[in-house]
ROSEMI-552504 format. One record per atom (N, C-alpha, C, O): atom name; x, y negated, z negated; residue number from 1. Coordinates in nm, 4 decimals. Each point is the difference from the previous one (the first is absolute). Layout:
% ROSEMI-552504
atom, px, py, pz, seq
CA, X, Y, Z, NUM
...
END
This chain:
% ROSEMI-552504
atom, px, py, pz, seq
N, -0.9441, 0.9441, 7.4438, 1
CA, -0.1329, 0.0087, 0.0543, 1
C, -0.0662, 0.1334, -0.0361, 1
O, -0.1185, 0.0021, -0.0331, 1
N, 0.1918, 0.1079, 0.0389, 2
CA, -0.0573, 0.1303, -0.0309, 2
C, -0.0437, 0.0095, -0.1452, 2
O, -0.0991, 0.0661, -0.0311, 2
N, 0.1738, -0.1329, -0.0592, 3
CA, -0.0397, -0.0028, -0.1402, 3
C, -0.1274, -0.0809, -0.0181, 3
O, -0.0911, 0.0420, -0.0712, 3
N, 0.0848, -0.1571, 0.1349, 4
CA, -0.1167, -0.0872, -0.0114, 4
C, -0.1248, 0.0708, 0.0515, 4
O, -0.1070, -0.0101, -0.0599, 4
N, 0.1212, 0.0808, 0.1698, 5
CA, -0.1135, 0.0708, 0.0600, 5
C, -0.0312, 0.1320, -0.0710, 5
O, -0.0981, 0.0668, 0.0329, 5
N, 0.1815, -0.0297, -0.1300, 6
CA, -0.0227, 0.1239, -0.0728, 6
C, 0.0388, 0.1250, 0.0758, 6
O, -0.0433, 0.1097, -0.0355, 6
N, 0.1240, -0.1241, 0.1393, 7
CA, 0.0406, 0.1157, 0.0802, 7
C, 0.1184, 0.0742, -0.0598, 7
O, 0.0236, 0.1162, 0.0328, 7
N, 0.0510, -0.1828, -0.1204, 8
CA, 0.1189, 0.0600, -0.0575, 8
C, -0.0017, -0.0184, -0.1511, 8
O, -0.0366, -0.1059, -0.0508, 8
N, 0.0764, 0.2096, -0.0191, 9
CA, 0.0086, -0.0031, -0.1457, 9
C, 0.1476, 0.0095, -0.0360, 9
O, 0.0586, 0.1081, 0.0067, 9
N, 0.0013, -0.2188, -0.0443, 10
CA, 0.1437, -0.0032, -0.0237, 10
C, 0.0369, 0.0289, -0.1444, 10
O, -0.0783, -0.0209, -0.0926, 10
N, 0.2000, 0.0697, 0.0774, 11
CA, 0.0617, 0.0219, -0.1297, 11
C, 0.1375, -0.0662, 0.0068, 11
O, 0.0646, 0.0020, 0.1048, 11
N, -0.0204, -0.0595, -0.2134, 12
CA, 0.1321, -0.0635, -0.0046, 12
C, 0.1060, 0.1070, -0.0268, 12
O, -0.0269, 0.0985, -0.0687, 12
N, 0.1460, -0.1177, 0.1225, 13
CA, 0.1072, 0.0975, -0.0200, 13
C, 0.0315, 0.0191, -0.1475, 13
O, 0.0304, 0.1115, -0.0425, 13
N, -0.0372, -0.2191, -0.0368, 14
CA, 0.0321, 0.0126, -0.1423, 14
C, -0.1050, 0.0844, -0.0735, 14
O, 0.0245, 0.0431, -0.1127, 14
N, -0.1394, -0.0192, 0.1737, 15
CA, -0.1047, 0.0834, -0.0583, 15
C, 0.0125, 0.1467, 0.0415, 15
O, -0.0723, 0.0852, -0.0514, 15
N, 0.1626, -0.0558, 0.1431, 16
CA, 0.0077, 0.1335, 0.0594, 16
C, 0.0172, 0.1097, -0.1050, 16
O, -0.0747, 0.0979, 0.0011, 16
N, 0.1709, -0.1123, -0.0911, 17
CA, 0.0242, 0.1031, -0.1008, 17
C, -0.1251, 0.0280, -0.0820, 17
O, -0.0359, 0.1156, -0.0223, 17
N, -0.0304, -0.2223, -0.0225, 18
CA, -0.1216, 0.0162, -0.0802, 18
C, -0.1108, 0.0673, 0.0799, 18
O, -0.0710, 0.0859, -0.0522, 18
N, 0.0559, -0.1244, 0.1782, 19
CA, -0.1046, 0.0591, 0.0840, 19
C, 0.0268, 0.1484, 0.0248, 19
O, -0.0931, 0.0805, 0.0004, 19
N, 0.2191, -0.0441, 0.0203, 20
CA, 0.0347, 0.1409, 0.0197, 20
C, -0.0201, 0.0779, -0.1295, 20
O, -0.0431, 0.1153, 0.0025, 20
N, 0.0745, -0.1787, -0.1161, 21
CA, -0.0208, 0.0647, -0.1298, 21
C, -0.1484, 0.0269, -0.0258, 21
O, -0.0347, 0.0921, -0.0740, 21
N, -0.0512, -0.1712, 0.1342, 22
CA, -0.1454, 0.0199, -0.0121, 22
C, -0.0483, 0.1145, 0.0889, 22
O, -0.1172, 0.0375, -0.0048, 22
N, 0.2077, 0.0177, 0.0858, 23
CA, -0.0361, 0.1146, 0.0826, 23
C, -0.0093, -0.0256, 0.1489, 23
O, -0.0274, 0.0923, 0.0767, 23
N, 0.0497, -0.2161, -0.0341, 24
CA, -0.0027, -0.0274, 0.1439, 24
C, 0.1225, 0.0634, 0.0653, 24
O, 0.1033, 0.0176, -0.0646, 24
N, -0.1153, 0.0163, 0.1918, 25
CA, 0.1102, 0.0591, 0.0761, 25
C, 0.0532, -0.1013, 0.1002, 25
O, -0.0754, -0.0816, 0.0530, 25
N, 0.2065, 0.0873, -0.0273, 26
CA, 0.0656, -0.0911, 0.0931, 26
C, 0.0130, 0.0690, 0.1350, 26
O, 0.0583, 0.1080, 0.0101, 26
N, -0.1128, -0.1707, 0.0931, 27
CA, 0.0009, 0.0544, 0.1362, 27
C, 0.0818, -0.0912, 0.0900, 27
O, -0.0328, -0.1174, 0.0168, 27
N, 0.1384, 0.1713, 0.0406, 28
CA, 0.0890, -0.0739, 0.0897, 28
C, -0.0348, 0.0388, 0.1430, 28
O, 0.0058, 0.1177, 0.0355, 28
N, -0.0424, -0.2167, 0.0476, 29
CA, -0.0418, 0.0289, 0.1378, 29
C, 0.1045, -0.0414, 0.1037, 29
O, -0.0314, -0.0120, 0.1185, 29
N, 0.1549, -0.0099, -0.1625, 30
CA, 0.1069, -0.0331, 0.0949, 30
C, 0.0387, 0.1244, 0.0798, 30
O, -0.0425, 0.1111, -0.0319, 30
N, 0.1228, -0.1308, 0.1349, 31
CA, 0.0485, 0.1131, 0.0799, 31
C, 0.0925, 0.0869, -0.0846, 31
O, 0.0473, -0.0424, -0.1054, 31
N, -0.0221, 0.1639, 0.1524, 32
CA, 0.0909, 0.0896, -0.0723, 32
C, 0.1399, -0.0589, -0.0096, 32
O, 0.0657, 0.0132, -0.1032, 32
N, -0.0194, -0.0782, 0.2100, 33
CA, 0.1320, -0.0627, -0.0027, 33
C, 0.0084, -0.1109, -0.1034, 33
O, 0.0987, -0.0102, -0.0729, 33
N, -0.2018, -0.0727, 0.0663, 34
CA, -0.0033, -0.1065, -0.1007, 34
C, -0.0025, 0.0595, -0.1402, 34
O, 0.0691, -0.0479, -0.0899, 34
N, -0.1483, 0.1516, 0.0722, 35
CA, -0.0129, 0.0641, -0.1307, 35
C, 0.1334, 0.0580, -0.0452, 35
O, 0.0380, -0.0145, -0.1162, 35
N, 0.0338, 0.0807, 0.2083, 36
CA, 0.1297, 0.0580, -0.0344, 36
C, 0.1053, -0.1064, -0.0286, 36
O, 0.0953, 0.0253, -0.0737, 36
N, -0.1115, -0.1437, 0.1311, 37
CA, 0.1001, -0.1053, -0.0218, 37
C, -0.0176, -0.0686, -0.1350, 37
O, 0.0867, -0.0773, -0.0407, 37
N, -0.1953, 0.1033, -0.0287, 38
CA, -0.0203, -0.0556, -0.1327, 38
C, -0.1463, 0.0001, -0.0383, 38
O, -0.0879, -0.0234, 0.0830, 38
N, 0.0627, 0.0505, -0.2114, 39
CA, -0.1371, 0.0025, -0.0512, 39
C, 0.0013, -0.0328, -0.1486, 39
O, 0.1047, 0.0026, -0.0647, 39
N, -0.2212, -0.0333, 0.0125, 40
CA, -0.0112, -0.0345, -0.1405, 40
C, 0.0311, 0.1193, -0.0889, 40
O, -0.0193, 0.1151, 0.0389, 40
N, 0.0679, -0.1446, -0.1590, 41
CA, 0.0292, 0.1040, -0.0979, 41
C, -0.1267, 0.0364, -0.0770, 41
O, -0.0038, -0.0068, -0.1228, 41
N, -0.0969, 0.0446, 0.1954, 42
CA, -0.1252, 0.0478, -0.0593, 42
C, -0.0435, 0.1234, 0.0778, 42
O, 0.0424, 0.0204, 0.1137, 42
N, -0.1268, 0.0619, -0.1750, 43
CA, -0.0539, 0.1166, 0.0698, 43
C, -0.0786, -0.0509, 0.1202, 43
O, -0.0979, -0.0731, -0.0155, 43
N, 0.1404, 0.1115, 0.1340, 44
CA, -0.0543, -0.0575, 0.1230, 44
C, -0.0552, 0.1071, 0.0928, 44
O, 0.0619, 0.1043, 0.0210, 44
N, -0.1779, -0.1319, 0.0332, 45
CA, -0.0559, 0.0822, 0.1073, 45
C, 0.0359, -0.0724, 0.1292, 45
O, -0.0300, -0.1184, 0.0154, 45
N, 0.0930, 0.1877, 0.0758, 46
CA, 0.0407, -0.0629, 0.1258, 46
C, -0.0821, 0.0576, 0.1147, 46
O, 0.0109, 0.1181, 0.0328, 46
N, -0.0923, -0.2025, 0.0270, 47
CA, -0.0747, 0.0353, 0.1209, 47
C, 0.0123, -0.1192, 0.0945, 47
O, -0.0615, -0.1039, -0.0244, 47
N, 0.1397, 0.1166, 0.1315, 48
CA, 0.0116, -0.1120, 0.0943, 48
C, -0.1375, -0.0427, 0.0519, 48
O, -0.0885, 0.0833, 0.0198, 48
N, 0.0718, -0.2119, 0.0017, 49
CA, -0.1288, -0.0531, 0.0443, 49
C, -0.0524, 0.0727, 0.1233, 49
O, -0.1194, 0.0286, 0.0086, 49
N, 0.2073, 0.0016, 0.0871, 50
CA, -0.0474, 0.0640, 0.1236, 50
C, -0.0497, 0.1430, -0.0224, 50
O, -0.0569, 0.0599, 0.0913, 50
N, 0.0773, -0.0043, -0.2107, 51
CA, -0.0495, 0.1339, -0.0334, 51
C, -0.1149, -0.0040, -0.1005, 51
O, -0.0594, 0.1034, -0.0305, 51
N, 0.0281, -0.2213, -0.0207, 52
CA, -0.0931, -0.0112, -0.1125, 52
C, -0.1379, 0.0580, 0.0297, 52
O, -0.0523, 0.0773, -0.0802, 52
N, -0.0067, -0.1124, 0.1918, 53
CA, -0.1357, 0.0490, 0.0303, 53
C, -0.0051, 0.1533, 0.0053, 53
O, -0.0966, 0.0606, -0.0465, 53
N, 0.2007, 0.0021, 0.1033, 54
CA, 0.0021, 0.1467, 0.0102, 54
C, 0.0295, 0.0664, -0.1336, 54
O, -0.0279, 0.1187, -0.0174, 54
N, 0.0840, -0.1935, -0.0774, 55
CA, 0.0424, 0.0600, -0.1266, 55
C, -0.0836, -0.0462, -0.1196, 55
O, 0.0401, 0.0201, -0.1146, 55
N, -0.1546, -0.0812, 0.1398, 56
CA, -0.0853, -0.0474, -0.1094, 56
C, -0.0377, 0.1119, -0.0961, 56
O, -0.0189, -0.0242, -0.1192, 56
N, 0.0077, 0.1468, 0.1704, 57
CA, -0.0385, 0.1123, -0.0856, 57
C, 0.1071, 0.0350, -0.1033, 57
O, -0.0267, 0.0771, -0.0922, 57
N, 0.1476, -0.1326, 0.1061, 58
CA, 0.1055, 0.0214, -0.0993, 58
C, -0.0179, -0.0908, -0.1219, 58
O, 0.0655, 0.0185, -0.1026, 58
N, -0.1544, -0.1162, 0.1152, 59
CA, -0.0232, -0.0955, -0.1076, 59
C, -0.1324, 0.0315, -0.0692, 59
O, -0.0908, 0.0578, 0.0596, 59
N, 0.0819, -0.0970, -0.1862, 60
CA, -0.1173, 0.0264, -0.0820, 60
C, -0.0855, -0.1258, -0.0102, 60
O, 0.0481, -0.1036, -0.0457, 60
N, -0.1730, 0.1113, 0.0874, 61
CA, -0.0882, -0.1175, -0.0053, 61
C, -0.0319, -0.0434, -0.1426, 61
O, -0.0451, -0.1124, -0.0218, 61
N, 0.0681, 0.2002, -0.0753, 62
CA, -0.0214, -0.0361, -0.1404, 62
C, 0.1232, -0.0660, -0.0611, 62
O, -0.0013, -0.0372, -0.1173, 62
N, 0.1053, 0.0230, 0.1945, 63
CA, 0.1270, -0.0583, -0.0431, 63
C, 0.0123, -0.1414, 0.0557, 63
O, -0.0304, -0.0231, 0.1170, 63
N, 0.0748, -0.0720, -0.1995, 64
CA, 0.0263, -0.1365, 0.0476, 64
C, 0.1439, -0.0073, 0.0504, 64
O, 0.0894, 0.0625, -0.0570, 64
N, -0.0674, -0.1385, 0.1637, 65
CA, 0.1313, -0.0117, 0.0633, 65
C, 0.0445, -0.1453, 0.0102, 65
O, -0.0810, -0.0919, 0.0123, 65
N, 0.2132, 0.0744, -0.0177, 66
CA, 0.0639, -0.1272, 0.0334, 66
C, 0.0808, 0.0297, 0.1248, 66
O, 0.0874, 0.0866, -0.0019, 66
N, -0.1154, -0.1573, 0.1104, 67
CA, 0.0608, 0.0300, 0.1295, 67
C, 0.0975, -0.1105, 0.0389, 67
O, -0.0293, -0.1184, -0.0166, 67
N, 0.1460, 0.1580, 0.0687, 68
CA, 0.1032, -0.0979, 0.0342, 68
C, 0.0700, 0.0374, 0.1303, 68
O, 0.0013, 0.1160, 0.0412, 68
N, 0.0570, -0.2183, 0.0228, 69
CA, 0.0804, 0.0195, 0.1211, 69
C, 0.1183, -0.0968, -0.0052, 69
O, 0.0315, -0.0536, -0.1062, 69
N, 0.0329, 0.0315, 0.2182, 70
CA, 0.1180, -0.0864, 0.0040, 70
C, -0.0342, -0.1482, -0.0073, 70
O, 0.0626, -0.0739, -0.0760, 70
N, -0.1605, 0.0295, 0.1532, 71
CA, -0.0280, -0.1441, 0.0066, 71
C, -0.1409, -0.0394, -0.0427, 71
O, -0.0268, -0.1188, -0.0180, 71
N, -0.0634, 0.2139, 0.0015, 72
CA, -0.1355, -0.0294, -0.0456, 72
C, -0.1099, 0.0283, 0.1009, 72
O, -0.1142, 0.0233, -0.0394, 72
N, 0.1451, -0.0247, 0.1674, 73
CA, -0.1030, 0.0218, 0.1016, 73
C, -0.0509, 0.1445, -0.0009, 73
O, -0.1207, 0.0236, -0.0031, 73
N, 0.2121, 0.0716, 0.0056, 74
CA, -0.0425, 0.1408, 0.0037, 74
C, -0.0735, 0.0401, -0.1277, 74
O, -0.0945, 0.0787, 0.0047, 74
N, 0.1379, -0.1328, -0.1191, 75
CA, -0.0710, 0.0342, -0.1238, 75
C, -0.1408, -0.0583, 0.0003, 75
O, -0.0923, 0.0613, -0.0534, 75
N, 0.0749, -0.1789, 0.1129, 76
CA, -0.1349, -0.0567, 0.0114, 76
C, -0.0864, 0.0883, 0.0910, 76
O, -0.1158, 0.0275, -0.0315, 76
N, 0.1721, 0.0160, 0.1431, 77
CA, -0.0738, 0.0890, 0.0911, 77
C, -0.0342, 0.1310, -0.0718, 77
O, -0.1120, 0.0501, 0.0105, 77
N, 0.2100, 0.0048, -0.0836, 78
CA, -0.0239, 0.1235, -0.0753, 78
C, -0.1077, -0.0212, -0.1061, 78
O, -0.0854, 0.0862, -0.0206, 78
N, 0.0899, -0.2005, -0.0461, 79
CA, -0.1022, -0.0315, -0.0999, 79
C, -0.1387, 0.0012, 0.0636, 79
O, -0.0938, 0.0554, -0.0573, 79
N, 0.0800, -0.1155, 0.1740, 80
CA, -0.1297, -0.0043, 0.0696, 80
C, -0.0451, 0.1411, 0.0406, 80
O, -0.1167, 0.0353, -0.0172, 80
N, 0.2093, 0.0450, 0.0710, 81
CA, -0.0329, 0.1379, 0.0390, 81
C, -0.0480, 0.0785, -0.1216, 81
O, -0.1024, 0.0682, 0.0052, 81
N, 0.1771, -0.0784, -0.1140, 82
CA, -0.0335, 0.0758, -0.1202, 82
C, -0.1321, -0.0455, -0.0612, 82
O, -0.0813, 0.0829, -0.0409, 82
N, 0.0597, -0.2128, 0.0345, 83
CA, -0.1266, -0.0500, -0.0558, 83
C, -0.1183, 0.0442, 0.0857, 83
O, -0.1047, 0.0369, -0.0533, 83
N, 0.1206, -0.0402, 0.1847, 84
CA, -0.1081, 0.0444, 0.0887, 84
C, -0.0293, 0.1488, -0.0174, 84
O, -0.1113, 0.0458, 0.0259, 84
N, 0.2133, 0.0296, -0.0703, 85
CA, -0.0173, 0.1435, -0.0226, 85
C, -0.0466, 0.0302, -0.1427, 85
O, -0.0162, 0.1165, -0.0363, 85
N, -0.0055, -0.2210, -0.0450, 86
CA, -0.0538, 0.0203, -0.1340, 86
C, 0.1008, 0.0032, -0.1128, 86
O, -0.0344, 0.0387, -0.1117, 86
N, 0.1585, -0.0784, 0.1379, 87
CA, 0.1039, -0.0013, -0.1026, 87
C, 0.0028, -0.1338, -0.0742, 87
O, -0.0426, -0.1027, 0.0528, 87
N, 0.0936, 0.1060, -0.1760, 88
CA, 0.0263, -0.1208, -0.0775, 88
C, 0.1465, -0.0352, 0.0207, 88
O, 0.0883, 0.0806, -0.0295, 88
N, -0.0620, -0.2013, 0.0803, 89
CA, 0.1358, -0.0370, 0.0420, 89
C, 0.0326, -0.1430, -0.0409, 89
O, -0.0855, -0.0884, 0.0043, 89
N, 0.2102, 0.0673, -0.0438, 90
CA, 0.0542, -0.1338, -0.0210, 90
C, 0.1249, -0.0143, 0.0848, 90
O, 0.0633, 0.0986, 0.0378, 90
N, -0.0289, -0.2234, -0.0086, 91
CA, 0.1137, -0.0330, 0.0847, 91
C, 0.0886, -0.0973, -0.0779, 91
O, -0.0508, -0.1008, -0.0492, 91
N, 0.1821, 0.1268, 0.0358, 92
CA, 0.0864, -0.0960, -0.0695, 92
C, -0.0043, -0.1375, 0.0658, 92
O, -0.0205, -0.0117, 0.1209, 92
N, 0.0401, -0.0914, -0.2014, 93
CA, -0.0081, -0.1376, 0.0492, 93
C, 0.1105, -0.0346, 0.0979, 93
O, -0.0114, -0.0984, 0.0731, 93
N, 0.1162, 0.1757, -0.0699, 94
CA, 0.1062, -0.0167, 0.0997, 94
C, 0.0499, 0.1390, 0.0349, 94
O, -0.0342, 0.0970, -0.0677, 94
N, 0.1128, -0.0864, 0.1703, 95
CA, 0.0385, 0.1303, 0.0524, 95
C, 0.1300, 0.0522, -0.0612, 95
O, 0.0670, -0.0682, -0.0776, 95
N, -0.0340, 0.1923, 0.1158, 96
CA, 0.1211, 0.0667, -0.0467, 96
C, 0.1233, -0.0860, 0.0229, 96
O, 0.0868, -0.0067, -0.0871, 96
N, -0.0768, -0.0592, 0.2016, 97
CA, 0.1196, -0.0794, 0.0316, 97
C, 0.0226, -0.1090, -0.1038, 97
O, 0.1143, -0.0259, -0.0375, 97
N, -0.2201, -0.0383, -0.0094, 98
CA, 0.0147, -0.1034, -0.1021, 98
C, 0.0285, 0.0614, -0.1365, 98
O, 0.0791, -0.0542, -0.0772, 98
N, -0.1432, 0.1672, 0.0471, 99
CA, 0.0251, 0.0687, -0.1260, 99
C, 0.1470, 0.0407, -0.0083, 99
O, 0.0641, -0.0176, -0.1036, 99
N, -0.0118, 0.0714, 0.2118, 100
CA, 0.1389, 0.0460, 0.0052, 100
C, 0.0974, -0.1145, -0.0265, 100
O, 0.1006, 0.0191, -0.0683, 100
N, -0.1294, -0.1375, 0.1214, 101
CA, 0.0883, -0.1152, -0.0224, 101
C, -0.0083, -0.0490, -0.1440, 101
O, 0.1015, -0.0390, -0.0577, 101
N, -0.2194, 0.0403, -0.0007, 102
CA, -0.0160, -0.0540, -0.1346, 102
C, 0.0269, 0.1023, -0.1097, 102
O, 0.0223, -0.0379, -0.1150, 102
N, -0.0240, 0.1658, 0.1478, 103
CA, 0.0170, 0.1044, -0.1002, 103
C, 0.0817, 0.1163, 0.0570, 103
O, -0.0512, 0.1116, 0.0090, 103
N, 0.1776, -0.1355, 0.0297, 104
CA, 0.0781, 0.1062, 0.0649, 104
C, 0.0212, 0.1231, -0.0876, 104
O, 0.0175, 0.1100, 0.0522, 104
N, -0.0188, -0.1265, -0.1845, 105
CA, 0.0178, 0.1156, -0.0880, 105
C, -0.1235, 0.0902, -0.0011, 105
O, 0.0054, 0.1114, -0.0521, 105
N, -0.1155, -0.1579, 0.1086, 106
CA, -0.1218, 0.0794, 0.0071, 106
C, -0.0129, 0.0805, 0.1275, 106
O, -0.1072, 0.0529, 0.0294, 106
N, 0.2172, -0.0425, 0.0485, 107
CA, -0.0028, 0.0670, 0.1301, 107
C, 0.0966, 0.1182, 0.0007, 107
O, 0.1109, -0.0090, -0.0527, 107
N, -0.1542, 0.1196, 0.1127, 108
CA, 0.0858, 0.1170, 0.0197, 108
C, 0.0315, 0.0121, 0.1477, 108
O, -0.0784, -0.0421, 0.0850, 108
N, 0.1947, 0.1003, -0.0546, 109
CA, 0.0439, 0.0125, 0.1389, 109
C, 0.0272, 0.1447, 0.0362, 109
O, 0.0243, 0.0835, -0.0872, 109
N, -0.0285, -0.0541, 0.2177, 110
CA, 0.0328, 0.1326, 0.0508, 110
C, -0.0926, 0.1065, -0.0536, 110
O, -0.1219, -0.0174, -0.0008, 110
N, 0.1795, 0.1284, -0.0443, 111
CA, -0.0788, 0.1127, -0.0484, 111
C, -0.0099, 0.0035, -0.1515, 111
O, -0.0245, 0.1060, -0.0576, 111
N, 0.0433, -0.2205, -0.0082, 112
CA, -0.0076, -0.0025, -0.1455, 112
C, -0.1348, 0.0481, -0.0507, 112
O, -0.0076, 0.0653, -0.1041, 112
N, -0.0997, -0.0973, 0.1773, 113
CA, -0.1336, 0.0365, -0.0445, 113
C, -0.0956, 0.0011, 0.1178, 113
O, 0.0041, -0.0885, 0.0854, 113
N, -0.0886, 0.1875, -0.0815, 114
CA, -0.1039, 0.0015, 0.1034, 114
C, -0.1149, 0.0875, -0.0461, 114
O, 0.0219, 0.1083, -0.0544, 114
N, -0.1416, -0.1534, 0.0753, 115
CA, -0.1221, 0.0765, -0.0269, 115
C, -0.0965, -0.0270, 0.1141, 115
O, -0.0140, -0.1140, 0.0442, 115
N, -0.0514, 0.2161, 0.0027, 116
CA, -0.1007, -0.0191, 0.1055, 116
C, 0.0566, -0.0007, 0.1378, 116
O, -0.0741, -0.0152, 0.0971, 116
END
């Protein structure tokens, strides 16, 4: 429904590498505990959804973002917050949990990698 109404701009997971290569940044809005338990093997900005409004100044409005969470709800909320604040945002067609099941080699665990 959100796609039909034009409220959400989705990107497919298989397009992620190409979209990041074009200069988009990956924003993970899961909790810190979720983030530490595993994240994508891409340069990631981590701002939990409950901190996003207070930390908008850490993001660049001239930068396009792809925002993700565990199940899709928080990333949709983050997408709406960011768009209302003037950011260009896309949301993956499915959430981290589905990506992790279909592409386990694309996930890092623990302190292997962290940015933001």
